[in-house]
Residue, then its C-alpha position, 0 to 999 in steps of 0.5 A: m463777842v460784841h463790842e460797842r466801843s466807839s471813838e469820835r477821833r477814830l471815826s474822823q481818822s478812818s473817814y480821812v483815810g477813805d477820802i484820800g483813796a485806798g493804797v495810800s500810805l500815811p505816816a503813823e500818828l504817835t499821839p496819845g490815843s492814836w491807833s499806832a500808839l494804842l496797838s503797836p505794843r500788842l501787834a507782835y503778840f497777835a502775830g505770834v498767836a496767829r502763826t501758832e494758832h495756840v496761845t500756850r505755844a505762842a507764849q512759850e516761843m515768845q517767852v512771855p507769861q500766857s496770862t500776859l499774852s491772853r490779856a493783850l489779845v483781849r485788849l487788842e480785840q476790845d480796842l479794835g471792836v472786832d473779833l480777830f480769833a475764834r476760840h476752840g478750847r486751847t487753840v484759836s483760829l483767825t476770823p476773816a477780820g483777823r486774816t485781813f489784819l494779820a497781812s498788814v501787821e506782818r508787813a508792818l513788823g517786817e518793816v520794823e525788822r528791816a529798819a532795825e537791821s539797817v540802822r544797826a548795819d550803818a552803825d557797825p564799826a567795821s562796815g557802817k556808813v558815813a553820810f559825808g558832804f563836800l564842795h564841788t571843788m573838792g570832788s575831783e582830787t581831794v575827797p577821792g584821795l581822803i576816802r582812799a586813804f581812810r579806807a586803807d585802814h577801814p576797807r569795809v566802811r561805806f559812804s553816802l556822798v553828797q556834793n553841793y555848795g556850802e549853805a545847802m550842805i549845812e541845811r542837810l546837816r541840820a536836817g540829819e541827812l549828813d554826818l559831816c561836811l567839808t565846807s568853806p567858809v568854816p561856819d560859825a553857828p551855835d548849833l554846829v561844831a566846825r574845825r578849820l583843816d586847811e586853806q587854799r590860795l585864790r587866784l585871779v584867773v584871766p584869759d591868756d590874751h588879757r592885758l594882765a596875762g603877762r604878769k605873775r602877780v596882781r593887786l585885785a584893785e587892778a581888776a576893778d573895771e573888769a567883768f567877773v564870772t562868779l558862783e551864784p549867791g549862797y556859795g561860799l566862794r561867791r561870798i569870799t569873792d564879794d568880800l575880797c572885792q569890797e576890801a579892795g575898794f570895788k563891787p564886782r560887775i557880774a557877767f555870769e553866775g554859775e554853779e561850778a568852778e571849772t565852768l567859770r574857768g572855761l568862760v574866762a578862757a572864752g573872754l567872758g570875764v575874769a574870776l577868783l578861783p582856787p587852783p585847778a586839779v588840771p591846768r586849763p588852756g586858754v587862761v592865766e592864773l595870777t597870784v593876788t597880792g596886797q590882801r589875804a586872798v584865801r579860802e579856809i576849808g573846814v569840817a562841820w557837824l551838829d553839836g551834841h549829835p552822837d556819832t556812830p563808830p564809823v562816823a567817829a573814826f572818819k571824823k578823827f581821820l579828817l581832824g588828823r589831816r589838819g594842814r595837809l588836807l589838800p593835795e600839793 
């Protein structure tokens, strides 16, 4: 069989693949007329006939009409412009081109099979997966306690955990990398659904030899002349700190910007500055934590997810569990 079919678009694609070198994997194009869109529906038929070397037997095994299978193979060869089979009456055998093509087709079909099994496994109600993001300050006690309590009734559900600051988690939520995230402040965006779950009182943390260390309560304005150690811009707690200081009538003088609250506590103990922080999981020596009065110094904790995004059964179960912890999310 001689094939004279050619395509300027396909020639361009083949040249590009050659330029970048053999062995480089390119994303499949699914535009109309692309190789992927053109050939994909017929690849399983090709592999089935190649395995049995008999069109009738392959049609029976695949439960498709023999005429449908035969037409699919002819179209496949016509589209490629290459003979994949040598015909011997009712049997067929692969040509050298067919053997080369089969090796890649089997790898591609194997990847599709593994991908299908993976997404089905992740959606399994009993043993599926939840991609869950949470704040650094939630990692030592809150999140481990939540997962432990949830797994008491769902022992086989798996978690893919991401610990990050709020804005980064929202980006990953929008990118489809997370199902749910525990964050602060509670986001307000048209593409997200967010529910307030709890709140933490923030404390003014000072060194134990500080002029305010003998107090139990303090107005934030009394720290207006102090150097502050804070989280970097983009962190929810940094935004809350800036807003509370502005409300108290001053802009904080920043001595250090970090990524983790307990690091800030250590720097406060070292005398580098003061900080507005949630309560520690374990008391830290060298610092005194003062109740802030005169304004509502709290951070709200909430759970967020993409609006209109369908939940798998394990995600729906964990979401229901989190919403059921409203008002008692945080350890006492």
